[in-house]
VEXDRENMI-424172 format. One line per 2 residues: their letters; for each residue x, y, z of N, C-alpha, C, O. Coordinates in Angstrom, 2 decimals. Atoms other than C-alpha are relative to their C-alpha. Layout:
BEGIN
a) X,Y,Z,X,Y,Z,X,Y,Z,X,Y,Z ~ ...
! end
This chain:
BEGIN
ma) -1.26,0.21,0.73,154.59,14.23,198.09,0.32,1.24,-0.82,-0.56,1.81,-1.47 ~ -0.41,-1.18,0.77,156.57,17.07,196.54,-0.12,-0.26,-1.49,0.18,-1.37,-1.93
pr) 0.13,0.20,1.45,155.88,17.60,192.81,1.35,-0.27,-0.63,2.37,0.25,-0.19 ~ -1.23,0.30,0.72,158.47,16.22,190.44,0.40,1.20,-0.86,-0.47,1.95,-1.32
ph) -0.42,-1.07,0.91,160.58,18.68,188.43,-0.62,-0.20,-1.36,-0.66,-1.31,-1.89 ~ 0.64,0.11,1.31,158.83,19.46,185.19,1.01,0.30,-1.10,1.69,1.33,-1.04
lf) -1.01,-0.13,1.05,160.97,19.03,182.07,-0.43,0.87,-1.16,0.34,1.09,-2.09 ~ 0.53,-0.67,1.19,158.77,21.06,179.76,-0.46,1.43,0.28,-1.34,1.95,-0.40
ly) 0.37,-1.39,-0.29,158.55,24.51,181.34,0.45,0.91,-1.12,-0.21,1.90,-1.42 ~ -0.54,-0.83,1.06,160.68,25.94,178.54,-0.15,-0.69,-1.35,0.02,-1.90,-1.47
sk) 0.19,0.52,1.34,160.03,25.51,174.85,1.32,-0.18,-0.72,2.22,0.65,-0.60 ~ -1.15,0.18,0.89,162.63,24.04,172.50,-0.40,0.25,-1.44,0.39,0.04,-2.36
gn) 0.49,-0.28,1.34,160.49,25.04,169.53,0.10,-1.23,-0.88,-0.16,-2.35,-0.44 ~ -0.16,1.11,0.94,161.12,22.92,166.46,1.46,-0.37,-0.18,1.81,-1.11,-1.09
ss) -1.42,0.23,0.15,164.86,22.86,167.02,0.40,-1.37,0.49,-0.11,-1.86,1.50 ~ -0.54,1.28,-0.42,166.74,19.59,167.22,1.42,0.17,0.52,2.16,-0.81,0.66
aa) -1.35,-0.28,-0.47,169.89,21.28,168.51,0.21,-0.60,1.38,-0.74,-0.93,2.09 ~ -0.33,0.55,-1.31,171.69,19.99,171.57,-0.52,0.91,1.10,-0.60,2.12,0.90
pt) 0.52,-0.80,-1.10,170.29,21.15,174.93,1.00,1.08,0.41,2.21,0.86,0.40 ~ -0.83,-1.10,-0.49,171.59,24.49,176.19,-0.08,0.02,1.51,-0.75,-0.81,2.13
qv) 0.04,-0.12,-1.44,172.17,25.62,179.74,-1.42,0.24,0.48,-1.81,-0.22,1.56 ~ 1.37,-0.30,-0.40,168.60,26.89,179.83,-0.84,-1.27,0.08,-1.72,-1.38,0.93
dc) 0.77,1.25,-0.02,167.26,23.41,179.03,0.15,-0.75,1.31,-0.68,-1.58,1.66 ~ -0.29,0.71,-1.25,168.79,22.25,182.31,-0.61,0.68,1.21,-0.56,0.15,2.31
vv) 0.60,-0.73,-1.12,166.99,24.85,184.43,-1.42,-0.51,0.19,-2.28,-0.31,-0.66 ~ 1.29,0.65,-0.23,164.03,23.03,185.96,-0.60,0.51,1.29,0.07,0.54,2.32
fh) 0.70,-0.42,-1.18,161.45,24.35,188.39,-0.99,-1.09,0.40,-1.53,-1.79,-0.46 ~ 1.00,0.94,-0.46,159.22,22.18,190.55,-1.38,0.52,-0.37,-1.71,1.68,-0.09
sp) 1.29,-0.46,0.49,155.76,22.34,189.07,-1.01,-1.14,-0.05,-0.66,-2.25,-0.46 ~ 1.04,1.01,0.05,152.46,20.45,189.38,-0.80,0.02,-1.28,-1.89,-0.56,-1.33
fy) 0.76,-0.15,1.22,151.39,21.28,185.81,-0.34,-1.34,-0.65,0.42,-2.31,-0.55 ~ 0.32,1.09,0.91,149.59,18.82,183.58,0.57,0.35,-1.36,0.75,1.52,-1.68
ys) -0.58,-0.24,1.31,151.02,18.41,180.10,-0.88,0.91,-0.84,-0.37,1.74,-1.59 ~ 0.89,-0.82,0.82,147.92,20.00,178.55,0.14,1.48,0.31,-0.17,2.32,-0.53
ql) -0.20,-1.39,-0.36,148.72,23.20,180.44,1.32,0.55,-0.53,1.47,1.76,-0.69 ~ -1.34,-0.43,0.38,152.31,23.30,179.25,0.15,0.19,-1.49,0.91,1.06,-1.92
fs) -0.15,-0.08,1.45,151.93,22.79,175.52,-1.11,0.85,-0.59,-2.30,0.59,-0.38 ~ 0.98,-0.86,0.66,150.23,25.52,173.54,-0.72,-0.76,-1.09,-0.11,-1.51,-1.85
ts) 0.78,0.65,1.05,147.43,24.31,171.33,0.00,0.81,-1.29,-0.46,0.33,-2.33 ~ 0.02,-0.85,1.19,147.93,27.20,168.91,1.36,0.05,-0.69,1.43,-0.01,-1.92
kl) -1.34,-0.08,0.60,151.68,27.44,168.39,1.04,-0.25,1.09,0.77,-0.08,2.28 ~ -1.09,0.16,-0.95,154.98,26.62,170.00,0.64,1.35,0.28,0.73,2.21,-0.59
sp) -0.73,-1.22,-0.36,156.78,29.35,171.87,1.38,-0.04,-0.65,1.87,-1.11,-1.02 ~ -1.37,-0.01,0.54,160.16,30.48,170.54,0.92,-0.87,0.86,0.68,-1.00,2.06
pg) -0.91,0.88,-0.75,163.01,28.14,171.57,0.56,0.69,1.24,0.97,1.85,1.19 ~ -0.59,-0.50,-1.23,164.18,28.60,175.14,-0.88,0.93,0.80,-0.41,1.51,1.78
tp) 0.89,-0.90,-0.73,161.13,30.60,176.28,-1.08,-0.80,0.72,-1.40,-1.92,0.32 ~ 1.04,0.71,-0.75,158.43,29.67,178.82,-1.27,-0.20,-0.82,-1.59,0.62,-1.68
rv) 1.27,0.27,0.68,155.19,28.13,177.59,-1.20,0.34,0.85,-2.32,0.43,0.34 ~ 1.14,0.00,-0.92,153.06,28.67,180.65,-0.55,1.38,0.32,-1.53,1.50,1.05
ys) 0.49,-1.34,-0.26,152.65,32.45,180.71,-0.60,0.57,-1.28,0.13,0.92,-2.21 ~ 0.66,-0.54,1.19,150.09,33.66,178.18,-0.49,1.43,0.21,-0.69,2.17,-0.75
ty) 0.45,-1.35,-0.32,148.97,36.83,179.98,0.66,0.45,1.30,1.22,-0.35,2.05 ~ -0.41,-0.53,-1.30,149.98,39.12,182.83,-1.03,1.02,0.45,-1.81,1.52,-0.36
ln) 0.92,-1.00,-0.54,148.02,41.45,185.11,0.74,1.32,0.14,1.81,1.38,0.76 ~ -0.62,-1.31,-0.12,148.81,45.15,184.80,-0.42,0.67,1.31,-1.11,0.05,2.13
ss) 0.28,-0.69,-1.26,148.52,47.76,187.57,-1.49,0.22,0.24,-1.91,0.43,1.38 ~ 1.45,-0.14,-0.13,144.79,48.06,186.87,-0.69,-1.35,0.14,-1.92,-1.43,0.10
re) 0.48,1.37,-0.14,144.41,44.28,187.32,-0.70,-0.49,-1.26,-1.58,-1.35,-1.21 ~ 0.52,0.44,1.30,143.59,43.91,183.63,0.95,-1.04,-0.60,2.16,-0.95,-0.43
sv) -0.81,1.05,0.62,144.79,40.86,181.73,0.52,0.48,-1.35,-0.24,0.96,-2.18 ~ -0.67,-0.45,1.22,147.29,41.66,178.96,0.74,-1.18,-0.61,1.40,-1.94,0.10
dl) -0.69,1.11,0.67,148.61,39.21,176.36,1.51,0.11,0.18,2.08,1.21,0.14 ~ -1.44,0.06,-0.19,152.19,38.12,176.92,0.59,-0.93,-1.06,0.37,-2.14,-1.02
ef) -0.57,0.78,1.11,154.08,36.99,173.81,1.52,0.10,0.03,2.09,1.17,-0.18 ~ -1.45,0.02,-0.12,157.70,35.94,174.21,0.67,0.08,-1.37,0.18,-0.47,-2.36
ik) -0.80,-0.12,1.22,160.32,36.84,171.60,1.22,-0.90,0.05,1.45,-1.70,-0.86 ~ -1.22,0.81,-0.10,163.53,35.24,172.83,0.55,0.07,1.42,0.19,0.94,2.21
ll) -0.78,-0.02,-1.22,165.74,34.40,175.77,1.07,1.07,-0.12,1.82,1.10,-1.10 ~ -1.06,-1.02,0.00,167.95,37.37,176.66,1.25,-0.54,0.66,2.36,-0.29,0.18
gp) -1.15,0.57,-0.68,170.20,35.54,179.08,-0.32,-0.41,1.40,-1.25,0.12,2.02 ~ 0.19,0.41,-1.39,170.46,33.77,182.39,0.63,1.01,0.93,1.55,1.73,0.54
ss) -0.57,-0.87,-1.02,171.17,35.72,185.56,0.31,-0.83,1.23,-0.58,-1.42,1.83 ~ -0.43,0.70,-1.21,173.17,34.16,188.37,-0.36,-1.47,0.00,-0.74,-2.03,1.03
lh) 0.34,1.42,0.08,172.58,30.62,187.12,0.84,-0.84,0.95,0.37,-1.85,1.47 ~ -0.91,0.80,-0.80,175.59,29.39,189.09,-0.10,0.31,1.49,0.60,-0.29,2.30
lh) 0.04,-0.43,-1.40,174.57,31.08,192.35,-1.19,-0.54,0.78,-1.09,-0.73,1.99 ~ 1.23,0.31,-0.72,171.05,29.98,193.18,-0.64,-1.28,-0.54,-0.54,-1.56,-1.74
pn) 0.69,1.21,0.46,169.06,26.72,193.06,-1.17,0.34,-0.92,-1.49,-0.46,-1.81 ~ 1.07,-0.45,0.89,166.18,28.67,191.44,0.43,1.33,-0.61,0.01,2.39,-0.13
pt) -0.55,-1.24,0.56,167.98,31.22,189.22,-1.04,0.81,-0.75,-2.08,0.29,-1.15 ~ 0.88,-0.83,0.80,166.35,34.13,187.48,0.42,-0.09,-1.46,1.59,-0.30,-1.78
ll) -0.26,0.01,1.43,166.05,34.18,183.71,-0.64,1.24,-0.60,-1.66,1.74,-0.11 ~ 0.45,-1.23,0.63,165.58,37.16,181.41,-0.46,-0.26,-1.43,0.18,-1.01,-2.16
fl) 0.57,0.21,1.32,163.42,37.30,178.27,-0.49,1.32,-0.58,-0.88,2.24,0.15 ~ 0.67,-1.09,0.69,162.28,39.80,175.67,-1.41,-0.45,-0.37,-1.62,-1.58,-0.80
vk) 1.38,0.26,0.41,158.52,40.01,175.05,-0.51,1.19,-0.80,0.06,2.28,-0.73 ~ 0.56,-1.07,0.82,156.41,42.06,172.67,-0.72,1.03,0.87,-1.42,0.69,1.82
hp) 0.70,-1.10,-0.68,155.19,45.45,173.87,-1.45,-0.02,-0.49,-1.69,-0.02,-1.69 ~ 1.41,0.11,0.43,151.35,45.31,173.87,-0.52,1.20,-0.77,-1.52,1.08,-1.48
ad) 0.51,-1.21,0.63,150.97,48.88,172.61,0.96,0.62,-1.01,0.62,1.63,-1.63 ~ -1.00,-0.59,0.89,154.11,49.51,170.54,0.76,-1.12,-0.70,1.62,-1.76,-0.09
se) -0.62,1.10,0.74,155.18,47.07,167.84,1.49,0.21,-0.23,2.20,-0.74,-0.57 ~ -1.41,-0.29,0.20,158.56,48.81,167.59,0.83,-0.19,1.27,2.06,-0.09,1.24
ss) -0.70,0.10,-1.28,159.42,48.23,171.24,-0.19,-1.38,0.62,-1.08,-2.14,0.23 ~ 0.10,1.25,-0.74,159.97,45.30,173.57,-0.03,0.30,1.49,0.36,1.38,1.94
ll) -0.06,-0.04,-1.45,159.53,44.66,177.26,0.91,-1.11,0.49,1.26,-2.02,-0.26 ~ -0.86,1.01,-0.61,161.69,42.63,179.61,-0.81,-0.80,1.01,-1.60,-0.24,1.77
vk) 0.59,0.86,-1.02,160.48,39.66,181.63,1.11,-0.65,0.80,2.06,-1.19,0.24 ~ -0.94,0.66,-0.90,162.40,38.42,184.63,-0.77,-1.02,0.82,-1.77,-0.68,1.46
lv) 0.64,1.05,-0.79,161.44,35.10,186.23,0.64,-0.03,1.38,1.86,-0.15,1.50 ~ -0.51,-0.08,-1.37,161.76,35.25,190.01,-0.90,-0.79,0.94,-2.03,-1.15,0.59
al) 0.83,0.46,-1.12,160.55,33.73,193.25,-0.61,1.26,0.60,0.09,2.05,1.23 ~ 0.63,-1.28,-0.32,158.00,36.47,193.99,0.18,0.38,1.47,0.28,1.57,1.79
ec) -0.14,-0.31,-1.42,158.36,36.17,197.76,1.36,0.60,0.33,1.55,1.18,1.39 ~ -1.35,-0.55,-0.21,162.03,37.16,197.37,0.23,1.29,-0.76,1.30,1.88,-0.66
yg) -0.19,-1.15,0.87,161.46,40.05,194.97,-0.55,1.26,0.66,-1.67,1.25,1.17 ~ 0.43,-1.24,-0.61,161.26,43.64,196.24,-0.89,0.82,-0.92,-0.50,1.89,-1.38
et) 0.91,-0.66,0.94,158.28,44.60,194.10,-0.41,1.39,0.48,-0.54,2.32,-0.32 ~ 0.39,-1.30,-0.54,157.27,47.44,196.43,1.10,1.04,-0.24,0.81,2.18,-0.60
vh) -1.12,-0.91,0.23,160.74,48.98,196.17,0.10,0.34,-1.49,0.32,1.50,-1.85 ~ -0.05,-0.22,1.45,160.74,48.53,192.38,-1.05,1.03,-0.41,-0.75,1.98,-1.13
ca) 1.09,-0.92,0.38,157.37,50.29,192.04,0.29,1.42,0.47,0.09,2.38,-0.27 ~ -0.25,-1.33,-0.56,158.37,53.17,194.32,1.11,0.72,-0.75,0.99,1.92,-1.02
la) -1.08,-0.64,0.73,161.64,53.83,192.51,-0.39,0.30,-1.45,0.03,1.31,-2.01 ~ 0.47,-0.26,1.37,159.97,53.51,189.10,-0.83,1.28,-0.06,-0.74,2.03,-1.03
ee) 0.81,-1.23,-0.05,157.54,56.27,190.11,0.88,1.24,0.07,0.47,2.32,-0.35 ~ -0.94,-1.11,-0.09,160.58,58.48,190.79,0.94,0.05,-1.21,1.82,0.90,-1.27
gl) -0.88,0.05,1.17,162.20,57.56,187.45,1.34,-0.64,0.28,2.28,-0.45,-0.48 ~ -1.27,0.59,-0.41,164.91,55.57,189.24,0.02,-1.51,-0.18,0.93,-2.18,0.33
ap) 0.05,1.43,0.31,163.92,52.08,188.04,-0.84,-0.17,-1.26,-1.61,0.72,-1.61 ~ 0.83,0.24,1.19,162.40,50.54,184.90,-1.48,0.01,0.37,-1.86,-0.44,1.45
ll) 1.44,0.04,-0.21,158.65,51.00,184.58,-0.44,-1.44,0.19,-0.01,-2.33,-0.53 ~ 0.51,1.34,-0.29,156.84,47.99,186.03,-1.38,-0.13,-0.64,-2.31,0.58,-0.26
yg) 1.25,0.15,0.73,154.08,46.79,183.70,-0.96,-0.97,0.66,-2.17,-0.82,0.52 ~ 0.89,0.95,-0.66,152.74,43.87,185.73,0.71,-1.30,0.32,1.93,-1.42,0.18
ta) -0.54,1.28,-0.44,153.19,40.31,186.92,-0.89,-1.13,-0.48,-2.12,-1.02,-0.47 ~ 0.72,1.23,0.35,152.21,36.87,185.68,0.35,-1.06,1.03,1.52,-1.40,1.21
cv) -0.20,1.02,-1.03,151.75,34.27,188.41,-0.74,-1.27,-0.41,-1.93,-1.25,-0.70 ~ 0.57,1.30,0.34,151.17,30.59,187.64,0.42,-0.96,1.10,1.60,-1.06,1.44
ag) -0.28,0.90,-1.12,150.89,28.01,190.42,1.10,-0.99,-0.35,1.07,-1.64,-1.39 ~ -1.07,0.96,0.18,154.04,25.96,190.79,1.14,0.47,-0.86,2.11,-0.26,-1.04
ap) -1.05,-0.53,0.87,156.15,28.17,188.52,0.52,1.31,0.59,-0.18,1.94,1.39 ~ -0.47,-1.32,-0.44,158.33,31.23,189.16,-0.89,1.10,-0.57,-1.55,0.89,-1.59
sa) 0.80,-1.12,0.47,156.61,34.59,188.77,0.73,0.75,-1.10,1.96,0.85,-1.07 ~ -0.57,-0.76,1.10,157.16,36.64,185.62,-0.24,1.49,0.24,-1.38,1.95,0.19
iv) 0.09,-1.45,-0.20,157.90,40.31,186.32,0.19,0.68,-1.34,1.23,0.52,-1.98 ~ -0.04,-0.66,1.31,157.13,42.42,183.23,0.35,1.47,0.21,-0.34,2.19,0.93
me) -0.48,-1.37,-0.23,159.05,45.68,183.02,0.54,0.63,-1.28,0.69,-0.03,-2.31 ~ -0.63,-0.74,1.09,160.52,48.33,180.75,1.34,-0.63,-0.36,2.09,-1.05,0.52
yl) -1.28,0.53,0.47,163.42,47.11,178.62,0.95,1.16,-0.27,0.66,2.01,-1.12 ~ -1.00,-1.06,0.18,166.48,49.38,178.87,0.98,-0.46,-1.06,1.97,-1.13,-0.77
da) -0.71,0.52,1.17,167.88,48.77,175.42,1.33,0.72,-0.22,1.42,1.94,-0.10 ~ -1.31,-0.58,0.30,171.55,49.29,174.58,-0.09,0.92,-1.22,0.67,1.89,-1.32
ns) 0.17,-0.84,1.18,170.39,50.76,171.25,-0.53,1.39,0.35,-0.45,2.32,-0.45 ~ 0.49,-1.30,-0.48,168.82,53.57,173.28,1.00,0.66,0.93,0.69,1.66,1.59
gw) -1.06,-0.62,-0.79,172.09,54.29,175.05,0.20,-0.57,1.39,1.09,-0.11,2.11 ~ -0.10,0.53,-1.35,171.60,52.20,178.19,1.16,-0.97,0.13,1.42,-1.77,-0.77
mt) -1.06,0.95,-0.34,174.52,50.36,179.78,0.10,-0.05,1.52,-0.45,0.81,2.21 ~ -0.19,0.02,-1.44,175.52,49.29,183.26,0.92,1.14,0.42,1.77,1.58,-0.36
lq) -0.87,-1.05,-0.51,177.14,51.94,185.40,1.45,-0.48,0.03,2.38,0.30,-0.16 ~ -1.35,0.57,0.01,180.12,49.59,185.67,0.65,0.18,-1.37,1.82,0.57,-1.45
sy) -0.54,-0.17,1.35,180.56,49.66,181.88,0.28,1.46,-0.31,1.29,1.79,-0.93 ~ -0.19,-1.43,0.25,180.13,53.42,181.76,1.27,0.51,0.67,2.02,1.28,0.07
ik) -1.19,-0.43,-0.73,182.83,53.94,184.40,1.26,-0.45,-0.73,2.23,0.30,-0.82 ~ -1.17,0.52,0.72,185.25,51.75,182.42,0.23,0.74,-1.31,1.37,0.97,-1.71
eh) -0.12,-0.66,1.30,184.50,53.51,179.13,0.28,1.49,0.12,0.78,2.09,-0.83 ~ -0.13,-1.45,-0.15,184.60,57.06,180.54,0.80,0.32,1.26,0.28,0.89,2.22
qe) -0.84,-0.23,-1.17,187.49,57.23,182.95,0.35,1.48,0.18,0.93,1.87,1.19 ~ -0.24,-1.44,-0.14,187.72,60.96,182.27,-0.98,0.64,0.98,-0.76,1.76,1.44
ft) 0.98,-0.52,-0.95,184.67,61.40,184.53,0.18,-0.69,1.35,0.53,-1.87,1.41 ~ -0.02,0.58,-1.33,184.62,60.86,188.27,-1.42,-0.38,0.39,-2.28,0.48,0.61
in) 1.33,0.50,-0.38,181.63,58.68,189.12,0.13,-0.69,1.35,0.70,-1.78,1.44 ~ -0.02,0.60,-1.34,181.25,58.02,192.84,-1.33,0.31,0.69,-2.26,0.82,0.07
te) 1.27,-0.18,-0.72,178.59,58.20,195.53,-0.38,1.47,0.19,-1.45,1.76,0.71 ~ 0.35,-1.42,-0.05,178.74,62.01,195.36,-0.61,0.49,-1.31,-0.98,1.66,-1.43
hp) 0.65,-0.39,1.25,177.37,61.99,191.81,-1.46,0.36,0.31,-2.12,-0.37,1.04 ~ 1.35,-0.47,-0.35,174.05,63.92,191.92,-1.10,-1.06,-0.15,-2.00,-1.14,0.68
rl) 1.05,1.00,0.21,171.97,61.05,190.50,0.08,-1.11,1.05,-0.95,-1.62,1.49 ~ -0.15,1.03,-1.01,173.41,58.53,192.96,-0.41,0.52,1.37,-0.99,-0.20,2.17
ve) 0.46,-0.63,-1.25,172.85,60.95,195.84,-1.53,-0.01,0.04,-2.12,-0.32,1.07 ~ 1.46,0.00,0.08,169.24,61.29,194.68,-0.56,-1.39,0.27,-1.55,-1.53,0.99
ll) 0.46,1.38,-0.20,168.85,57.49,194.58,0.06,-0.39,1.47,-0.92,-0.89,2.02 ~ -0.17,0.40,-1.40,170.23,56.93,198.09,-0.94,0.79,0.92,-1.51,0.23,1.86
et) 0.89,-0.81,-0.82,168.23,59.83,199.56,-1.45,-0.45,-0.15,-2.21,-0.46,0.82 ~ 1.37,0.46,0.24,165.03,58.56,197.94,-0.27,-1.29,0.76,-1.31,-1.43,1.40
mt) 0.19,1.27,-0.69,165.50,55.06,199.34,-0.01,0.19,1.51,-0.81,-0.44,2.21 ~ -0.04,-0.26,-1.44,166.39,56.37,202.79,-1.30,0.64,0.47,-1.86,0.24,1.49
tk) 1.23,-0.69,-0.35,163.37,58.69,202.86,-1.19,-0.95,0.03,-2.07,-0.83,0.89 ~ 1.12,0.93,0.10,161.03,55.87,201.85,0.17,-1.22,0.91,-0.73,-2.07,0.98
gf) -0.21,1.12,-0.92,162.54,53.43,204.36,0.32,-1.31,-0.69,-0.07,-2.37,-0.22 ~ -0.36,1.19,0.76,163.93,51.00,201.79,1.49,-0.31,0.14,2.31,0.57,0.38
vh) -1.40,0.42,0.07,167.14,48.99,201.70,0.17,-0.89,-1.22,-0.79,-1.47,-1.73 ~ -0.33,0.83,1.16,168.89,47.18,198.85,1.32,-0.68,0.30,2.33,-0.01,0.54
gd) -1.18,0.74,-0.42,171.40,44.44,199.56,1.05,-0.22,-1.06,2.10,-0.79,-0.76 ~ -0.98,0.24,1.07,173.19,44.42,196.20,0.06,1.18,-0.95,-0.06,1.03,-2.17
lr) 0.02,-1.22,0.81,173.42,47.99,195.00,1.42,0.30,-0.48,2.12,1.16,0.06 ~ -1.32,-0.16,0.62,176.56,47.71,192.86,-0.16,0.64,-1.37,-1.27,0.65,-1.91
py) 0.08,-0.58,1.36,177.40,49.45,189.55,-0.50,-0.99,-1.04,-1.05,-0.57,-2.06 ~ 0.53,1.00,0.93,176.54,46.16,187.82,-1.53,-0.01,-0.01,-2.14,-0.42,-1.00
ni) 1.45,0.04,-0.13,172.94,46.54,189.04,-0.65,1.37,-0.16,-1.81,1.57,0.20 ~ 0.53,-1.33,0.31,172.53,50.18,188.03,0.23,0.27,-1.48,1.36,0.20,-1.96
mc) -0.10,-0.35,1.41,171.79,51.11,184.42,0.09,1.52,-0.13,-0.47,2.25,0.69 ~ -0.12,-1.44,0.19,172.69,54.52,183.07,0.09,0.32,-1.49,0.40,-0.54,-2.31
re) -0.26,-0.53,1.34,172.76,56.62,179.91,0.21,1.49,0.11,-0.33,2.15,1.01 ~ -0.30,-1.43,-0.02,174.06,60.07,179.13,-1.22,0.81,-0.45,-1.93,0.41,-1.36
ll) 1.05,-0.93,0.38,171.58,62.93,178.95,0.60,1.01,-0.96,1.23,1.98,-0.55 ~ -0.59,-0.85,1.03,172.58,64.53,175.70,-1.03,1.00,-0.51,-2.24,0.73,-0.48
gq) 0.90,-0.99,0.55,171.11,67.66,174.17,0.35,1.38,0.48,1.35,1.58,1.16 ~ -0.27,-1.39,-0.32,170.89,71.39,174.59,0.07,0.22,1.51,-0.83,-0.20,2.25
gk) -0.14,-0.30,-1.42,172.15,72.55,177.97,0.57,-1.13,0.83,0.78,-0.97,2.03 ~ -0.53,1.15,-0.73,173.50,69.13,178.91,1.51,-0.08,-0.17,2.05,0.22,-1.24
er) -1.43,0.16,0.05,177.12,68.47,179.75,0.34,-1.49,0.01,-0.43,-2.31,0.50 ~ -0.46,1.37,-0.03,179.10,65.27,179.23,0.10,-0.48,1.45,0.59,0.25,2.32
ge) -0.06,0.54,-1.36,178.81,63.04,182.28,-1.30,0.15,0.76,-1.45,-0.42,1.84 ~ 1.32,-0.05,-0.63,175.22,64.01,183.11,-0.75,-1.28,-0.33,-0.87,-1.64,-1.50
le) 0.55,1.34,0.19,173.43,60.71,183.60,-1.44,-0.11,0.47,-1.88,0.57,1.40 ~ 1.27,0.54,-0.49,170.00,59.16,183.89,0.32,-1.39,0.53,1.00,-2.16,-0.16
ik) -0.31,1.32,-0.55,170.16,56.11,186.16,-1.27,-0.73,0.42,-2.27,-0.12,0.79 ~ 1.11,0.83,-0.45,167.84,53.22,186.96,0.54,-1.30,0.60,1.40,-1.96,0.01
vi) -0.37,1.26,-0.66,168.26,50.32,189.39,-0.77,-1.13,-0.67,-1.95,-0.98,-0.99 ~ 0.65,1.08,0.76,167.50,46.97,187.75,-0.15,-1.30,0.76,-0.76,-2.23,0.22
df) 0.04,1.29,-0.70,167.83,44.25,190.42,-0.59,0.21,1.39,-0.02,0.94,2.21 ~ 0.67,-0.20,-1.28,165.42,44.02,193.35,-0.21,-1.30,0.76,-1.12,-1.42,1.58
dq) 0.13,1.29,-0.68,165.94,40.45,194.51,0.39,0.08,1.46,0.03,-0.80,2.25 ~ -0.40,-0.17,-1.39,167.45,41.75,197.75,-0.38,1.39,0.49,0.43,2.09,1.09
ag) 0.47,-1.34,-0.38,165.38,44.86,198.34,-1.30,-0.12,0.79,-2.10,-1.02,0.56 ~ 1.22,0.03,-0.80,162.68,45.64,200.86,0.00,1.11,1.02,0.74,2.09,0.90
kv) 0.13,-1.00,-1.05,161.71,47.61,203.95,1.11,-0.15,1.03,1.58,-1.26,1.30 ~ -0.98,0.01,-1.09,164.20,48.57,206.63,-0.53,-0.85,1.15,-1.69,-0.70,1.55
ge) 0.40,0.84,-1.12,164.11,46.01,209.42,-0.74,-1.26,-0.39,-1.11,-2.06,0.47 ~ 0.71,1.18,0.47,162.43,43.38,207.23,0.81,-0.78,-1.03,0.89,-2.01,-0.95
ar) -0.74,0.66,1.09,164.60,42.63,204.16,1.28,-0.64,0.53,2.01,-0.05,1.32 ~ -1.17,0.74,-0.44,167.31,40.01,204.68,0.81,-0.50,-1.20,0.27,-0.65,-2.30
yp) -0.83,0.60,1.02,170.23,38.66,202.69,-0.43,-1.45,-0.20,-0.86,-2.11,0.75 ~ 0.42,1.38,0.27,169.49,35.32,200.98,0.97,-1.01,0.58,2.07,-0.66,1.02
vg) -0.86,1.07,-0.49,170.91,31.98,202.04,1.17,-0.20,-0.96,2.32,-0.32,-0.53 ~ -1.05,0.19,1.00,172.85,31.55,198.77,0.61,1.31,-0.43,-0.04,2.09,-1.12
mn) -0.67,-1.25,0.35,175.38,34.38,198.40,1.34,-0.31,-0.64,2.07,-1.19,-0.17 ~ -1.24,0.21,0.72,178.29,34.57,195.97,1.20,0.30,0.91,1.36,1.44,1.34
pd) -1.13,-0.23,-0.90,181.45,34.11,198.09,1.08,0.90,-0.59,1.95,1.38,0.14 ~ -1.00,-0.84,0.64,183.49,36.09,195.54,-0.30,1.49,0.15,0.52,2.33,-0.22
ip) 0.39,-1.40,-0.18,181.62,39.29,196.39,0.11,0.38,1.47,-0.38,-0.35,2.33 ~ -0.14,-0.42,-1.41,182.52,41.22,199.59,-1.30,0.61,0.54,-1.43,1.83,0.63
wp) 1.30,-0.47,-0.50,178.98,41.44,200.98,0.18,0.73,1.34,1.04,0.35,2.13 ~ -0.07,-0.68,-1.29,178.43,43.87,203.87,-0.73,-0.75,1.10,-0.69,-0.34,2.26
gn) 0.72,0.80,-0.99,176.30,41.23,205.62,0.15,-1.47,-0.29,0.74,-1.87,-1.30 ~ -0.06,1.45,0.13,175.96,37.49,206.08,-1.36,-0.55,-0.38,-2.37,0.14,-0.23
pr) 1.29,0.61,0.33,173.25,35.07,204.88,-1.00,0.11,1.16,-0.66,-0.14,2.31 ~ 1.12,-0.17,-0.93,169.91,35.73,206.63,0.10,1.25,0.88,-0.82,1.53,1.65
dl) -0.09,-1.25,-0.75,171.21,39.00,208.16,-0.97,1.02,-0.55,-1.31,1.00,-1.73 ~ 0.77,-1.15,0.47,169.01,42.06,208.01,0.89,0.88,-0.87,2.06,1.10,-0.55
ig) -0.75,-0.90,0.86,170.09,44.34,205.18,0.04,1.36,0.67,-0.99,1.90,1.07 ~ -0.18,-1.20,-0.80,171.52,47.46,206.77,-0.05,1.29,-0.78,-0.77,1.40,-1.77
em) 0.02,-1.36,0.54,172.22,51.07,205.89,0.33,0.01,-1.49,1.16,-0.77,-1.95 ~ -0.18,-0.08,1.44,172.06,52.03,202.21,1.38,0.52,-0.38,1.78,1.61,0.03
ti) -1.26,-0.43,0.58,175.41,52.21,200.45,0.09,-0.55,-1.41,-0.59,-1.51,-1.75 ~ -0.27,0.52,1.33,176.62,51.76,196.88,1.42,-0.56,0.03,2.37,0.18,0.30
rs) -1.31,0.66,-0.10,179.48,49.26,196.74,0.70,0.03,-1.34,0.07,0.07,-2.39 ~ -0.80,-0.16,1.22,182.30,49.42,194.24,0.08,-1.28,-0.82,0.41,-1.21,-2.00
r) -0.10,1.25,0.74,182.18,45.72,193.25,-1.36,-0.64,-0.15,-1.48,-1.71,-0.75
! end
């Protein structure tokens, strides 16, 4: 028999406020109650209770302490949506990391790691996997206070610059993915973060860019579009199609 949806994956803390949209997001899980409730303290409201550590690249266990819910991602598009959270940086009390909850089998972790090594994606710190729950991908947090914004926002705010697929950083991104044999099915300006490289010798419009969404990324000839696709977006492929040649789409 399939496990029943678990109502206690996310903490409501000590709040008696009305349920939010996050309270309605339920994953199928075989957890026992003793595994879900912390014996030491409640997690902050709206954050998962079941991830206490993650494994880094050296397969070492690192404490994972949630700060707050950052926001849902594509809640209206998928039966198992991704959620975004801030967590404490294990080595820097002044910084935070980002956690994204995903179905690991659908996440292009190999592509993420390869682009991160080239400085074209957030640093990947590790993964927390708990049976019956979505996987928690722990990565660098690209903070707006440090100048990061989506490429879509940058284009709107800086119409004096021409930002297209001939921009040097975007050319570098596409060439890197092509050389490594990777494809990405949703490479839009909304899924690319950027910030201006300011300082001596730098000109306005020089950008650092990082791809932030790898739910539809993988190897050429293997990665496919998901079953659930937003009909409002002009996708270059259909559900279950192989993801084809690398392009950056305008929407």
